[in-house]
N, C-alpha and C positions, 0 to 999 in steps of 0.2 A: 651888636647894639648896646650890650651891658657887659660889665667885667665878669670874670670867673667868680670873684667873691660875691658880687651881687646875685647872680643866679643861684649860687650854692645855697644862699639863705632860703630862697623860695623852694627850690627843689629839695633841699635838706629837710624842710618841714613836711613836704609832700611825702618824702621817703620815710622819715623817722617818726613823724607825727608828734614830735616833741621838741619844743624850743630849747630845752635844756640840753637834749642830745645834739641838736644842731650846733649849739655853742661848744660843746665838748669835742665833737669830731672836726669841726671846721674852724675852731679857735675864734669864735665870734662872741662878742658880748650880747646880752639879750637886747640891748637898745640898738645894737648894730643890726641884729636880725630884723627887728621891727621896721628900722629905717630902710633896710634893703628891700623888704617886702613891699613897701609903699612905692619905692622907685621903680621896682619891676612891674607893679601894677600899672603904673603910669606909662612905662615904656612900652608895654605889650597890650595895653588897653583892656586888661582883664581884672576880675575881682578875685579876691583871696578870702575865703570865709571858712568857718567851721560849720559842718552840717552832719547831724547824725553822729556826733562825736568824732568825726574825721575832717581834716583840713583838705579843702578842694579848691580848684581853680575854675572860675566860671567865665564864659565870654568866648569870643573868637580866639582860639589858640594856635592859629596857623603860624603866626610870627614866632610865638614861643616855641613851638615845635622845631621850626628851623634853627632857631638859636641854640636849642638843646643839642641838636645834631652837631652844630659847629663846636659847641663846648666839650662834647664827647670826643670828637676828633682831637681837640686840644689836649684832653686827658690822655689819650693814647699816644700823643706826641711827647708826653712828659711834662706838660705845662702846669698840671695839677694832679694831685693823686687820683687814681682810679678808685671806683666804689664797688665794694663787695657787700651784698646783703647776706647775712647769715641768720636764717630763721631760727625759731626756738627749739625745734626738734634735734638740731645738731649740737654736738659738743663744742665747747669753746676751743677745744684743741686744734680745730681746723681754722679758726679765725682769730685767735688771740695767742700771741701778739699778731697784729695785722701783717700779712706778707708784704715784703718790700715793694714800694710804689703804690700801695693800696691803703685806703681807710675802710674799716669794717663797721657796719652798724646792723641793728636789729630793729626793724620797724615795730611800733607798738600795735599796728594793725597787721597781725601775722596771717599767713596763708598764702595759697597758690595765686589767687585772683589779684591780690594787691602786688605780689612780687612780679607777676607777669606783666602788669601794667607799668611798673617801674622800668622794667627792661624794654618794653615796646615803646615807651616815651622817652628813652634815652637818659633817664634820670640815674639809674645805676648801670654798671657795666657788666656784672656777673652776679649770679645767685646760687648759693649752696642750697640745694633743694633735696628733700627726702626722695630716694629713689622711686618708691611707688607713686609719688606725685609728679615725677618729671614728665613734661609734655613730650609726645611723640609725633613725629611727622608734622611739626608746626612750620608754616610757611616762612616765618621770620626768625625763629629761634633754634638753637641747636643744643643738644644735651650731651655733655661729656660725662659718662658714667665713671665714677672714681672707685667705688668700693661697694661691697655687699656685706651684711653683718647680721647674724641671727638675732631675733627678737627673743626676750626673756621676760619672766615675770618675777617681781620681788614684793616681799611682804615685810611688815614690821616684826621685830623679834616677839616670839610668843604667839603669833598668829596660829590659829587652829591647823591650817594647811600644813604647817611645818611638822605636825605630828603624824601626818598621813604617810603611808608607805604605798608604793605603787600608784602615785598620784595621777588622776585623769582629768581631762578638760571638764567632764561633767561635774566633778567636785568644785572646780574653779568657778563654774557659773553660778553657784550658790552665794557668791560674794560679790560685792559692787567692784567694778573695774575703774581704774583711774579715769577721770574725765578727759575727754579729748574733743577739741573743736571740730566737729564733723564737717561743717561748711568750709572750714579753713584747709583742711588736708584730707579731701575725699578719697584719695587713693590710698593713704595709710589707713584710714578708718575702714574702707572696704576690705583691706587685707585682713584686719583684725575681725571684722564681723564675718568673714568667710569661715573663720574658725568656730563661729557660733558664739563669739563673746560680743558684749555690748559696751563699747568704750564710754558711753555717756550715762551709764547707770547711776553714777553718783550725782548727776545733776539733772535728773529727768524733769524736775519741776522748775528749773531755772533756765530762762532764755540765754542764748550765748550772747556774751558782751560784745560791744564794738571793738574793743581792744583787749588783748590778753597777752601779757608778757611773760607770765609764769604759770605753771599748772598749780592747782590747789595744794596746800601744804600737806605732806604725807601724814601729819599728825591729825588731820581733819577727821579721819575715821580710822581706827585701829584695824578695821576689817578690810580695808580697801586693798585690792591687788593692783600693783603698779606695773605698766609696761616700761620696758627699758631695753637698752643695748649698750655695747661697749662704747659707742659715741656719745652717749647720754649719761653714763654712770657718774660722771663728775658733777652733774646737775642734780642727781638724786640724793636723798638723805643717806649719809654714809652708814646709818644703822640699818637700812633695809637688807634683807637676807634673800638671796635667790631660791626660787622653787626648783625642786628637782623634776622638771618637766621640760621635755623638748617640744617646743611649740610647732616646729617645722614651718616657720615663717621668717622671712627675712626683710630687713629694710636696707638702707645704704645711703649713699650721697651721689648726687650728680651735680655738675656745675653747668648752669644754664646761661648761655650767652646769645648775642645776636649773631645770626649766620655770617654776616659779613666780616665778623672779627674772628672767625674760627682759626684762621691761619696767622693771626697777629702774634708776634713775638711775646707781647705782654700777657696773652692768655697762655701761651705754651710755658712761660716761666711760672705763672700762677699755678698751673697743673702740676709742674715739677715740685713746687713748694708744697703743695697739698698732699701729693703722694709721698713726699719725704716725711711729712708729719704723720701720715697714716702708717708708714713703715715702722716709725718709732713707736707708735701705739700698738702696733702688731706684736711688738716684743713681749708685752704683758697681756695682750689679747689676741692670741693667734687665730681666733675664730674670725677676725677681720680678713676678708678676701679682696685684695687690690684687683681692679678691672683695668685693662689696657684700652 
């Protein structure tokens, strides 16, 4: 019913929640995005509005759903780039530059729920998910485990914990832990809380925002302890120093896709590309363990 470009404007905004990002990824001017949204609304008989800080589609979406399925088939046939969602917990080493044949974006509405809806609605074609948050035994989705990596704690230079010998978790608990959006990544937060740590300690009095593209600045509090791993070191303040403490906790990455695409050559090539990047990173971070 509509062209690939037209629907990419609508679905791009649902995906990325930013007109600027839509323009950058799909090479569309802001006026083109607005014009395409209006045409899609008319073609599918739906309304496109912003509610609670997020862009939504309202109305009977049956025609839109069918059109999305057709457009996803077209992407897998090479008629347009495939779409990879790369959430904020993973380092850009896995998504930048984008793998061949793919465009990569990070939604301003981070988290498991939004990413799963993007996959279920045929808006994105794959999602790089933190391993503890990967869905299991899902009727429509499949998780391809790529790697596991130890979690570690970092602090600013001069932090009192750097003066401690034989550091224990009990000593860590006296300091605020880096904020983490619990509702966005429940599996990751549960893993951390199982250690007796509280990832939301620095924002107890602040409601979680509708969108969050970056964690709070490391300079926000000199006493904050930061959660990190080899996949997120490039996003951390380079001045942060690792604590000499083995957390005995692991994260990692899984690629989430729709089950019907599990044996598609495009997915196989994407997995090969991602594992190649992980092997390269493994040279400087041997703690990364690839999963077959």
